[in-house]
C-alpha positions in Angstrom: -1.0 -3.2 33.2 -2.2 0.2 32.0 1.2 1.8 32.8 2.8 -0.4 30.1 0.3 0.6 27.4 2.1 3.7 26.2 5.4 1.8 25.8 3.6 -1.0 23.9 1.9 1.5 21.6 5.3 3.2 20.9 6.9 -0.1 20.2 4.0 -1.2 17.9 4.1 2.1 16.0 7.8 1.8 15.5 7.6 -1.8 14.3 4.7 -0.9 11.9 6.6 2.1 10.5 9.8 0.1 10.2 8.1 -2.8 8.3 6.2 -0.3 6.1 9.4 1.5 5.2 11.2 -1.8 4.4 8.3 -2.9 2.2 8.0 0.4 0.3 9.6 0.4 -3.1 12.5 2.9 -3.5 10.7 5.0 -6.1 7.8 5.7 -3.6 10.0 7.0 -0.8 10.0 10.8 -0.6 12.6 13.4 0.6 15.3 11.0 1.9 16.9 7.7 0.9 15.2 4.6 2.3 18.3 3.7 4.5 18.1 7.2 6.2 14.4 6.7 6.9 15.1 3.3 8.5 17.7 5.0 10.8 15.4 7.8 11.7 12.6 5.4 12.5 14.8 3.3 14.7 16.7 6.2 16.5 13.8 8.5 17.2 11.2 6.3 18.8 8.1 8.5 18.6 9.0 11.2 16.1 10.6 9.0 13.5 7.6 6.7 12.9 5.2 9.6 12.9 7.3 11.6 10.4 7.6 8.5 8.2 3.9 7.9 8.2 3.2 11.6 7.5 5.8 12.5 5.0 8.1 9.6 4.0 6.0 7.8 1.5 3.7 8.7 -1.5 0.3 7.7 -0.3 -2.9 7.4 -2.3 -6.5 6.7 -1.4 -7.3 3.0 -2.2 -10.9 3.6 -3.3 -10.4 6.9 -5.0 -12.1 8.9 -2.2 -15.2 10.9 -3.0 -14.1 11.5 -6.6 -16.8 9.4 -8.2 -14.9 6.2 -8.8 -11.6 7.8 -10.0 -9.7 4.9 -8.6 -11.5 2.5 -11.0 -10.3 4.4 -14.1 -6.6 3.9 -13.3 -4.8 1.2 -15.3 -2.4 -1.3 -13.7 -4.5 -2.0 -10.6 -5.9 -5.3 -9.7 -9.5 -5.8 -11.0 -11.9 -8.5 -10.0 -12.3 -11.1 -12.7 -16.0 -10.3 -13.2 -15.1 -6.7 -13.9 -12.1 -7.4 -16.1 -13.1 -7.2 -19.8 -10.0 -9.1 -20.9 -10.8 -12.0 -18.6 -14.5 -12.1 -19.8 -13.3 -12.0 -23.4 -11.0 -15.0 -22.7 -13.9 -16.9 -21.2 -16.0 -16.2 -24.3 -13.2 -17.2 -26.6 -12.7 -20.4 -24.7 -16.4 -21.2 -24.8 -16.5 -20.5 -28.5 -13.6 -22.9 -29.0 -15.5 -25.7 -27.1 -18.7 -25.1 -29.1 -16.8 -25.5 -32.4 -15.4 -28.9 -31.4 
């Protein structure tokens, strides 16, 4: 069973990189067009997926890293409802409307 493990890992890496490439918006793809990246991933079984994961896509840290919450300051990202001032304001406005009736 262990002799099949390297082949399974290569196949899993290729499938992951392929799906990641297909799901990446065109404006986030670096260096080459998306179609060329797909061909590279599929033709070069080990090198293609590794190069895609290393250099093919603009990557950002989800939590902002150690920058002191820099990720939270960005606009356009999803915010939990209890941290979203617009949502809290809409709840207050809704409550005020019920109180007046």
